[in-house]
C-alpha positions in Angstrom: -56.6 -8.3 68.0 -58.0 -10.3 65.2 -57.4 -7.3 62.9 -53.7 -7.5 63.7 -53.6 -11.2 62.7 -55.3 -10.7 59.4 -52.9 -7.9 58.2 -49.9 -10.2 58.0 -52.0 -13.0 56.5 -53.4 -10.8 53.8 -49.9 -9.3 53.1 -48.5 -12.8 52.8 -51.4 -13.8 50.5 -50.8 -10.7 48.4 -47.1 -11.5 48.2 -47.7 -15.1 47.2 -50.2 -14.1 44.6 -47.6 -11.5 43.2 -44.8 -14.1 43.1 -47.2 -16.6 41.5 -48.3 -14.2 38.7 -44.7 -13.0 38.2 -43.6 -16.5 37.6 -46.5 -17.2 35.2 -45.9 -14.0 33.3 -42.2 -14.4 33.2 -42.6 -17.5 31.1 -44.7 -15.9 28.4 -41.7 -14.4 26.5 -40.2 -17.8 25.6 -38.4 -18.6 22.5 -37.1 -21.8 20.9 -33.7 -23.4 21.5 -32.4 -22.0 18.1 -29.7 -19.8 17.3 -30.0 -17.2 14.4 -28.3 -14.4 12.9 -30.1 -12.0 10.5 -30.5 -13.5 7.1 -28.5 -11.2 4.8 -30.2 -9.2 2.2 -28.2 -10.8 -0.6 -30.0 -14.2 0.1 -32.6 -14.6 -2.5 -32.5 -18.4 -3.3 -32.7 -21.1 -0.6 -32.1 -24.8 -1.4 -34.1 -27.2 0.6 -32.7 -30.6 -0.2 -34.4 -33.7 1.2 -33.9 -34.1 4.9 -31.9 -36.9 6.3 -34.0 -39.7 8.0 -32.0 -41.4 10.9 -35.3 -43.3 11.8 -37.2 -46.3 10.6 -40.4 -44.1 9.9 -41.1 -44.6 6.2 -40.9 -41.4 4.1 -41.2 -39.1 7.2 -38.3 -37.0 5.8 -40.2 -36.5 2.6 -43.2 -35.2 4.4 -41.2 -32.7 6.6 -39.1 -31.5 3.6 -42.1 -30.8 1.4 -44.0 -29.1 4.1 -41.0 -26.8 4.8 -40.5 -26.0 1.1 -44.3 -25.3 0.8 -44.2 -23.1 3.8 -41.1 -21.2 2.7 -42.5 -20.7 -0.8 -46.0 -19.3 0.5 -44.7 -17.1 3.3 -41.4 -15.7 2.1 -40.0 -13.8 -1.0 -37.1 -16.5 -1.3 -36.9 -18.6 -4.4 -37.0 -22.2 -3.2 -35.0 -24.9 -4.9 -34.0 -28.5 -4.2 -30.5 -28.7 -5.4 -28.0 -26.5 -3.5 -25.5 -26.7 -6.4 -28.0 -24.9 -8.7 -27.0 -21.6 -7.5 -28.5 -21.3 -3.9 -27.5 -18.4 -1.7 -28.4 -20.4 1.5 -29.2 -24.1 2.2 -31.5 -25.5 4.7 -30.4 -28.9 6.2 -32.6 -31.0 8.2 -32.2 -34.3 10.0 -35.0 -36.4 11.4 -33.2 -37.6 14.6 -36.0 -39.8 16.2 -39.7 -40.6 15.5 -41.7 -42.9 17.7 -45.3 -43.7 18.5 -46.6 -44.6 21.8 -50.2 -45.4 23.1 -51.8 -42.5 24.9 -55.1 -43.7 26.0 -56.7 -47.2 26.2 -60.2 -48.4 25.7 -61.5 -49.6 29.1 -63.6 -52.4 27.7 -61.1 -53.9 25.3 -57.9 -52.9 26.8 -56.5 -51.9 23.3 -55.0 -48.6 22.5 -57.6 -45.9 21.7 -55.2 -43.1 20.9 -51.5 -42.7 20.3 -49.0 -39.8 20.3 -46.3 -39.5 17.6 -43.2 -37.6 18.5 -40.5 -36.3 16.1 -37.2 -34.9 17.0 -35.5 -32.8 14.4 -32.1 -30.9 13.9 -32.0 -28.0 11.3 -29.6 -25.6 10.1 -29.5 -22.8 7.5 -26.2 -21.8 6.1 -25.0 -19.3 3.5 -23.0 -20.5 0.5 -19.8 -19.7 2.3 -20.7 -22.3 5.2 -21.7 -19.5 7.8 -24.5 -20.6 10.0 -27.5 -18.3 9.6 -29.9 -20.4 11.7 -29.6 -23.5 13.8 -31.9 -25.4 16.2 -30.5 -28.9 17.0 -33.4 -29.8 19.1 -36.9 -29.4 17.6 -39.4 -31.7 19.2 -43.0 -31.9 17.8 -45.9 -34.0 19.0 -49.2 -35.0 17.5 -52.1 -37.2 18.9 -54.4 -39.3 16.7 -57.2 -41.7 17.3 -56.9 -45.4 16.7 -59.8 -47.1 14.8 -61.9 -49.4 17.1 -63.6 -51.2 14.1 -61.2 -53.6 12.3 -63.7 -53.9 9.4 -63.5 -50.1 8.7 -59.8 -49.9 9.7 -58.3 -46.7 8.7 -54.9 -45.7 10.1 -54.8 -42.2 11.4 -51.0 -42.1 11.7 -50.4 -40.7 8.2 -52.6 -37.8 8.5 -51.2 -37.1 12.0 -47.7 -36.9 10.5 -49.0 -34.7 7.8 -50.4 -32.3 10.5 -47.1 -32.5 12.6 -45.1 -31.7 9.4 -47.3 -28.6 8.8 -46.9 -27.4 12.4 -43.1 -28.0 12.2 -42.9 -26.2 8.9 -44.8 -23.1 10.1 -42.8 -22.9 13.4 -39.3 -23.3 11.5 -40.2 -20.7 9.0 -41.4 -18.3 11.6 -38.4 -18.9 13.8 -36.0 -18.3 10.7 -37.9 -15.1 9.7 -38.2 -13.8 13.3 -34.6 -14.4 13.9 -34.9 -16.8 16.8 
């Protein structure tokens, strides 16, 4: 009699495990929210003008633009220029929509913030010279954590290096998405 009770329980456990693993593995093939068409063969020069900064974060658009230009130059065969009017076959436009920093952890003895999280939201589009959209993602979201110095005498703000790391991560992801057609 106990053997008959275990069969449904083990079948139910097997089914639950199968469903759980199916759900877990179903999420592995994600891609970004961007939209892309194949970059035409005749695109050889891409202009990357300075991104637009709609935030109060000082020079964040310069860091992001420089990181994307550097990544595009090192990973692709495209000639990268700054001015779209200088004969670009396509132009990459970017807008920093939001940038904020929030405390993440607190020091239990002082009650002061011990680490912070910086979050950047971006919109990006790549257009050919006729205005056709080759790639668009209006909702990039990147985060980077950094530690806050506890010693006021040796105060070194870690937010600038955190923004530099975030910019590199964003640039790598953006260029990969453009090249892979996501």
